[in-house]
Each structure stands twice: as structure tokens, then as C-alpha cells.
SEVOGU-704907 format. One record per atom (N, C-alpha, C): residue number from 1; residue in one letter; atom name; y, x, z. Coordinates in Angstrom, 1 decimal, always signed. Atoms other than C-alpha are relative to their C-alpha. Layout:
<zakols>
ZAKOL  nr rest atom      Y      X      Z
ZAKOL NUM    A   CA      Y      X      Z
...
</zakols>
This chain:
<zakols>
ZAKOL  nr rest atom      Y      X      Z
ZAKOL   1    M    N   -0.6   -0.7   +1.1
ZAKOL   1    M   CA   -8.4  -18.1  +13.8
ZAKOL   1    M    C   +1.6   +0.2   -0.2
ZAKOL   2    N    N   -1.4   -1.1   +0.3
ZAKOL   2    N   CA   -5.6  -15.4  +12.7
ZAKOL   2    N    C   +1.4   -0.7   -0.8
ZAKOL   3    A    N   -1.8   +0.9   +0.9
ZAKOL   3    A   CA   -1.8  -17.0  +11.2
ZAKOL   3    A    C   -0.3   +1.4   -0.8
ZAKOL   4    P    N   +0.3   -1.1   +0.5
ZAKOL   4    P   CA   -1.9  -14.3   +8.3
ZAKOL   4    P    C   +1.4   +0.7   +0.6
ZAKOL   5    L    N   -1.7   -1.1   -0.1
ZAKOL   5    L   CA   +1.5  -11.8   +8.4
ZAKOL   5    L    C   +0.5   -0.2   -0.4
ZAKOL   6    Q    N   -0.8   +0.2   +0.2
ZAKOL   6    Q   CA   +4.4  -12.4   +8.1
ZAKOL   6    Q    C   +0.9   +0.8   -0.1
ZAKOL   7    I    N   -0.9   -1.3   +0.4
ZAKOL   7    I   CA   +6.8   -9.8   +6.8
ZAKOL   7    I    C   +1.3   -1.0   -0.2
ZAKOL   8    F    N   -1.6   +0.2   +0.3
ZAKOL   8    F   CA  +11.1  -10.4   +7.1
ZAKOL   8    F    C   +0.2   +0.8   -0.3
ZAKOL   9    R    N   -0.1   -0.8   +0.3
ZAKOL   9    R   CA  +13.1   -8.7   +5.6
ZAKOL   9    R    C   +1.6   -0.1   +1.3
ZAKOL  10    E    N   -1.2   +0.3   -1.4
ZAKOL  10    E   CA  +16.7   -7.9   +7.9
ZAKOL  10    E    C   +0.9   -1.5   -0.6
ZAKOL  11    N    N   -0.5   +1.3   +0.4
ZAKOL  11    N   CA  +18.6  -11.0   +6.0
ZAKOL  11    N    C   -0.8   -1.4   +0.1
ZAKOL  12    G    N   +1.1   +0.8   -0.4
ZAKOL  12    G   CA  +15.8  -13.0   +7.3
ZAKOL  12    G    C   -0.9   -0.6   -1.4
ZAKOL  13    S    N   +1.2   +0.4   +0.6
ZAKOL  13    S   CA  +14.1  -13.5   +3.7
ZAKOL  13    S    C   -1.1   +1.0   -0.2
ZAKOL  14    Q    N   +1.5   -0.7   -0.2
ZAKOL  14    Q   CA  +10.1  -13.2   +4.2
ZAKOL  14    Q    C   -0.2   +0.8   -1.5
ZAKOL  15    D    N   -0.1   -0.1   +0.6
ZAKOL  15    D   CA   +8.5  -11.0   +1.9
ZAKOL  15    D    C   -1.2   -0.2   +0.4
ZAKOL  16    I    N   +1.9   -0.4   +0.0
ZAKOL  16    I   CA   +4.5  -11.1   +0.9
ZAKOL  16    I    C   -0.5   +1.3   +0.2
ZAKOL  17    P    N   +0.7   -1.0   -0.3
ZAKOL  17    P   CA   +2.5   -8.7   +2.6
ZAKOL  17    P    C   -0.5   +0.9   -1.4
ZAKOL  18    G    N   +0.2   -1.0   +0.7
ZAKOL  18    G   CA   +0.9   -7.4   -0.2
ZAKOL  18    G    C   +0.6   +0.6   -1.2
ZAKOL  19    S    N   -1.3   -0.3   +0.9
ZAKOL  19    S   CA   +3.8   -7.1   -2.6
ZAKOL  19    S    C   +0.5   +1.3   +0.8
ZAKOL  20    T    N   -0.8   -1.0   -0.4
ZAKOL  20    T   CA   +5.3   -4.7   -0.4
ZAKOL  20    T    C   -0.8   +0.8   +0.4
ZAKOL  21    L    N   +0.6   -1.5   +0.1
ZAKOL  21    L   CA   +2.5   -2.3   +0.2
ZAKOL  21    L    C   -0.5   +0.4   -1.2
ZAKOL  22    G    N   -0.1   -0.6   +1.4
ZAKOL  22    G   CA   +2.2   -1.8   -3.6
ZAKOL  22    G    C   +1.1   +0.0   -0.3
ZAKOL  23    V    N   -1.0   -1.0   +0.7
ZAKOL  23    V   CA   +5.5   -1.2   -4.3
ZAKOL  23    V    C   +0.3   +1.3   +1.5
ZAKOL  24    R    N   +0.2   -2.0   -0.5
ZAKOL  24    R   CA   +5.2   +1.8   -1.3
ZAKOL  24    R    C   -1.0   +0.6   -0.1
ZAKOL  25    L    N   +1.3   -0.6   -0.3
ZAKOL  25    L   CA   +1.8   +2.0   -2.3
ZAKOL  25    L    C   +1.2   +1.5   -0.8
ZAKOL  26    A    N   -0.7   -0.8   +1.6
ZAKOL  26    A   CA   +3.9   +3.3   -5.9
ZAKOL  26    A    C   +0.9   +1.2   +0.3
ZAKOL  27    E    N   -0.2   -0.3   -0.2
ZAKOL  27    E   CA   +6.5   +4.4   -4.2
ZAKOL  27    E    C   -0.2   +1.9   +0.7
ZAKOL  28    I    N   +0.9   -1.2   -0.2
ZAKOL  28    I   CA   +4.6   +7.2   -2.2
ZAKOL  28    I    C   -0.3   +0.8   -0.4
ZAKOL  29    R    N   +0.9   -1.0   +0.3
ZAKOL  29    R   CA   +2.5   +8.4   -4.4
ZAKOL  29    R    C   +0.6   +0.8   -1.2
ZAKOL  30    R    N   -1.2   -0.4   +1.4
ZAKOL  30    R   CA   +5.4   +8.5   -7.4
ZAKOL  30    R    C   +0.8   +1.1   +0.6
ZAKOL  31    S    N   -0.9   -1.1   -1.1
ZAKOL  31    S   CA   +6.9  +10.7   -4.5
ZAKOL  31    S    C   +0.0   +1.5   +0.4
ZAKOL  32    R    N   +0.6   -1.6   +0.1
ZAKOL  32    R   CA   +4.1  +13.2   -4.0
ZAKOL  32    R    C   -0.2   +0.2   -1.7
ZAKOL  33    G    N   +0.0   -0.6   +1.9
ZAKOL  33    G   CA   +3.9  +13.2   -8.4
ZAKOL  33    G    C   -1.4   +0.3   -0.2
ZAKOL  34    L    N   +0.7   +0.2   +0.1
ZAKOL  34    L   CA   +0.6  +11.8   -8.1
ZAKOL  34    L    C   -0.9   -1.0   -1.3
ZAKOL  35    T    N   -0.1   +1.1   +0.9
ZAKOL  35    T   CA   -1.1  +10.0  -10.8
ZAKOL  35    T    C   -1.4   -1.2   +1.2
ZAKOL  36    L    N   +1.0   +0.8   -0.5
ZAKOL  36    L   CA   -3.7   +7.0   -9.5
ZAKOL  36    L    C   -1.6   +0.9   +0.1
ZAKOL  37    K    N   +1.6   -0.7   +0.1
ZAKOL  37    K   CA   -6.8   +9.0  -10.9
ZAKOL  37    K    C   +0.1   +1.1   +0.9
ZAKOL  38    E    N   +0.2   -0.9   -0.6
ZAKOL  38    E   CA   -5.6  +12.1   -8.9
ZAKOL  38    E    C   +0.2   -0.7   +1.6
ZAKOL  39    L    N   -0.1   +1.1   -1.5
ZAKOL  39    L   CA   -4.9   +9.3   -5.4
ZAKOL  39    L    C   -1.7   -0.3   +0.0
ZAKOL  40    S    N   +1.4   +1.2   -0.6
ZAKOL  40    S   CA   -8.5   +7.8   -5.9
ZAKOL  40    S    C   -1.0   +0.6   -0.4
ZAKOL  41    A    N   +0.9   -2.0   -0.2
ZAKOL  41    A   CA  -10.0  +11.6   -6.3
ZAKOL  41    A    C   +0.4   +0.1   +1.1
ZAKOL  42    S    N   -0.2   -0.5   -1.2
ZAKOL  42    S   CA   -8.5  +12.3   -2.9
ZAKOL  42    S    C   -0.3   -1.1   +1.3
ZAKOL  43    T    N   +0.3   +1.9   -1.2
ZAKOL  43    T   CA   -9.4   +8.2   -1.1
ZAKOL  43    T    C   -1.3   -0.2   -0.1
ZAKOL  44    G    N   +1.5   +0.5   +0.5
ZAKOL  44    G   CA  -12.7   +7.7   -3.4
ZAKOL  44    G    C   +0.6   -1.5   +0.3
ZAKOL  45    I    N   -0.8   +1.5   +0.3
ZAKOL  45    I   CA  -10.6   +3.9   -3.7
ZAKOL  45    I    C   +0.1   +0.8   -1.0
ZAKOL  46    P    N   -0.7   -0.1   +1.6
ZAKOL  46    P   CA  -11.1   +3.3   -7.5
ZAKOL  46    P    C   +1.3   -0.3   -0.4
ZAKOL  47    V    N   -1.2   -0.2   -0.4
ZAKOL  47    V   CA   -8.2   +3.7   -9.0
ZAKOL  47    V    C   +0.5   -1.8   -1.0
ZAKOL  48    S    N   -0.7   +2.2   +0.0
ZAKOL  48    S   CA   -8.6   -0.5  -10.5
ZAKOL  48    S    C   +0.6   -0.6   +0.8
ZAKOL  49    T    N   -0.7   +0.6   -1.2
ZAKOL  49    T   CA   -8.3   -1.2   -7.2
ZAKOL  49    T    C   +1.8   +0.5   +0.5
ZAKOL  50    L    N   -1.6   -0.7   +0.1
ZAKOL  50    L   CA   -5.0   +1.3   -6.8
ZAKOL  50    L    C   +0.9   -1.0   -0.8
ZAKOL  51    S    N   -0.9   +0.0   +0.8
ZAKOL  51    S   CA   -3.9   -0.1   -9.6
ZAKOL  51    S    C   -0.1   -1.6   +0.2
ZAKOL  52    K    N   -0.4   +1.8   -1.0
ZAKOL  52    K   CA   -4.5   -4.2   -8.2
ZAKOL  52    K    C   +1.0   +0.5   +0.7
ZAKOL  53    V    N   -0.5   -0.3   -1.0
ZAKOL  53    V   CA   -3.2   -3.0   -4.9
ZAKOL  53    V    C   +2.0   +0.1   -0.6
ZAKOL  54    Q    N   -1.5   +0.0   +0.7
ZAKOL  54    Q   CA   +0.4   -1.9   -7.0
ZAKOL  54    Q    C   +0.4   -1.5   -0.3
ZAKOL  55    N    N   -0.9   +0.6   +0.7
ZAKOL  55    N   CA   +0.6   -4.5   -9.3
ZAKOL  55    N    C   -0.3   -2.0   +1.4
ZAKOL  56    S    N   +0.1   +1.3   -1.6
ZAKOL  56    S   CA   +0.0   -7.6   -5.7
ZAKOL  56    S    C   -0.6   -1.0   -0.3
ZAKOL  57    Q    N   +1.7   +1.0   +0.5
ZAKOL  57    Q   CA   -3.8   -8.3   -7.3
ZAKOL  57    Q    C   -0.9   -0.1   +1.2
ZAKOL  58    A    N   +1.5   -0.1   -1.2
ZAKOL  58    A   CA   -5.2   -7.2   -4.0
ZAKOL  58    A    C   +0.7   +0.6   +1.3
ZAKOL  59    T    N   +0.0   -0.1   -0.8
ZAKOL  59    T   CA   -5.6   -6.2   -1.1
ZAKOL  59    T    C   -0.5   +1.0   +0.4
ZAKOL  60    L    N   +1.0   -0.8   -0.5
ZAKOL  60    L   CA   -7.2   -3.7   +1.5
ZAKOL  60    L    C   +0.1   +0.1   +1.2
ZAKOL  61    S    N   +0.4   +0.1   -0.8
ZAKOL  61    S   CA   -9.0   -3.1   +4.0
ZAKOL  61    S    C   +1.1   +0.9   +0.9
ZAKOL  62    Y    N   -0.7   -0.9   -0.7
ZAKOL  62    Y   CA   -7.6   -1.5   +7.2
ZAKOL  62    Y    C   -0.1   +1.8   -0.4
ZAKOL  63    E    N   +0.0   -1.4   +0.9
ZAKOL  63    E   CA  -10.0   +1.4   +6.0
ZAKOL  63    E    C   +0.2   +0.8   -0.7
ZAKOL  64    S    N   -1.0   -0.8   +0.8
ZAKOL  64    S   CA   -8.5   +2.1   +3.2
ZAKOL  64    S    C   +0.5   +0.3   -0.3
ZAKOL  65    L    N   -1.0   +0.0   -0.4
ZAKOL  65    L   CA   -5.5   +1.4   +4.4
ZAKOL  65    L    C   -0.2   +2.3   +0.6
ZAKOL  66    V    N   +0.2   -1.8   +0.0
ZAKOL  66    V   CA   -6.3   +4.6   +6.2
ZAKOL  66    V    C   -0.2   +1.3   -0.2
ZAKOL  67    K    N   +0.6   -1.0   +1.2
ZAKOL  67    K   CA   -8.6   +6.8   +3.3
ZAKOL  67    K    C   +1.3   +0.3   -0.3
ZAKOL  68    L    N   -1.4   -0.3   +0.8
ZAKOL  68    L   CA   -4.5   +6.0   +1.6
ZAKOL  68    L    C   +0.9   +1.2   +0.8
ZAKOL  69    S    N   -0.6   -0.6   -1.3
ZAKOL  69    S   CA   -2.6   +7.2   +4.8
ZAKOL  69    S    C   -0.8   +1.1   +0.5
ZAKOL  70    V    N   +0.7   -1.8   -0.2
ZAKOL  70    V   CA   -4.7  +11.1   +4.7
ZAKOL  70    V    C   +0.5   +0.3   -1.1
ZAKOL  71    G    N   +0.4   -0.4   +1.9
ZAKOL  71    G   CA   -4.8  +11.0   +0.8
ZAKOL  71    G    C   +1.5   +0.5   -0.1
ZAKOL  72    L    N   -1.4   +0.0   +0.2
ZAKOL  72    L   CA   -0.9  +10.3   +1.3
ZAKOL  72    L    C   +0.8   +0.8   +0.7
ZAKOL  73    G    N   -0.5   -0.8   -1.2
ZAKOL  73    G   CA   +0.1  +11.9   +4.7
ZAKOL  73    G    C   +0.6   -0.3   +0.6
ZAKOL  74    V    N   -0.9   +1.2   -0.4
ZAKOL  74    V   CA   +2.0   +9.5   +5.9
ZAKOL  74    V    C   -1.0   -0.9   +0.8
ZAKOL  75    D    N   +1.1   +0.9   -1.1
ZAKOL  75    D   CA   +1.3   +6.9   +9.1
ZAKOL  75    D    C   -0.3   -2.0   -1.2
ZAKOL  76    V    N   -0.2   +1.9   +0.4
ZAKOL  76    V   CA   +0.1   +3.1   +8.3
ZAKOL  76    V    C   +1.1   -0.5   -0.9
ZAKOL  77    G    N   -0.8   +1.1   +0.1
ZAKOL  77    G   CA   +2.8   +1.7   +8.9
ZAKOL  77    G    C   +0.6   +0.4   -1.5
ZAKOL  78    E    N   -1.3   -0.7   +0.9
ZAKOL  78    E   CA   +5.2   +3.6   +6.2
ZAKOL  78    E    C   +0.0   -1.1   -1.9
ZAKOL  79    F    N   +0.1   +1.0   +0.7
ZAKOL  79    F   CA   +3.1   +1.0   +3.9
ZAKOL  79    F    C   +0.9   -1.8   -0.1
ZAKOL  80    F    N   -0.1   +1.4   -0.1
ZAKOL  80    F   CA   +5.0   -2.0   +5.5
ZAKOL  80    F    C   +1.1   +0.3   +0.3
ZAKOL  81    R    N   -1.0   -0.3   -0.1
ZAKOL  81    R   CA   +8.4   -0.5   +6.2
ZAKOL  81    R    C   +1.1   -0.3   -1.8
ZAKOL  82    L    N   -0.8   +1.3   +0.4
ZAKOL  82    L   CA  +10.8   -3.1   +4.1
ZAKOL  82    L    C   +2.0   +1.4   +0.2
ZAKOL  83    H    N   -1.2   -0.6   +1.0
ZAKOL  83    H   CA  +14.2   -1.0   +2.3
ZAKOL  83    H    C   +0.7   -1.1   +0.3
</zakols>
């Protein structure tokens, strides 16, 4: 069995991957001036799913992350970069 992914900030505090994904998704989407509905239309991912991801209530498969990265014009790793 694989261990869950763990992400740590530079100060050593741990982040929950889903929350990082949601925050980054919202930041990137808004920086592109896109609504959830527009992003959904370009990626094929339902608005409800995107909303749940942004609110840390759901995560995405790698396949969906790739769809998002293509739709937003960013590398998949951008969703997990910490500030």
C-alpha cells in the first residue's frame, strides 16, 4: 500500500494536498478571468466537482488534473506549488 502524499511548507508545517489543490485551482482560474462554468466547459469536468475541489471537499484523478492543466495552460505541478 502506498503512503499518502505529504506536502510541507518551508517552515515545516504540513499542508493537506487537497486544500493546496483547491486554493491553487481558485487562484489560477481567477487569474485567467474564468468562471467555474467556463472552466467546466473547456475541461469537461462538472462545475459541481470543480467547486468541491476548490472547497477541499474532493480531489481529482491524475487524468482530471491533466485536463485542468491543459484548460488553464499550466503544468500539473502548478496546482501543488506552495507560497
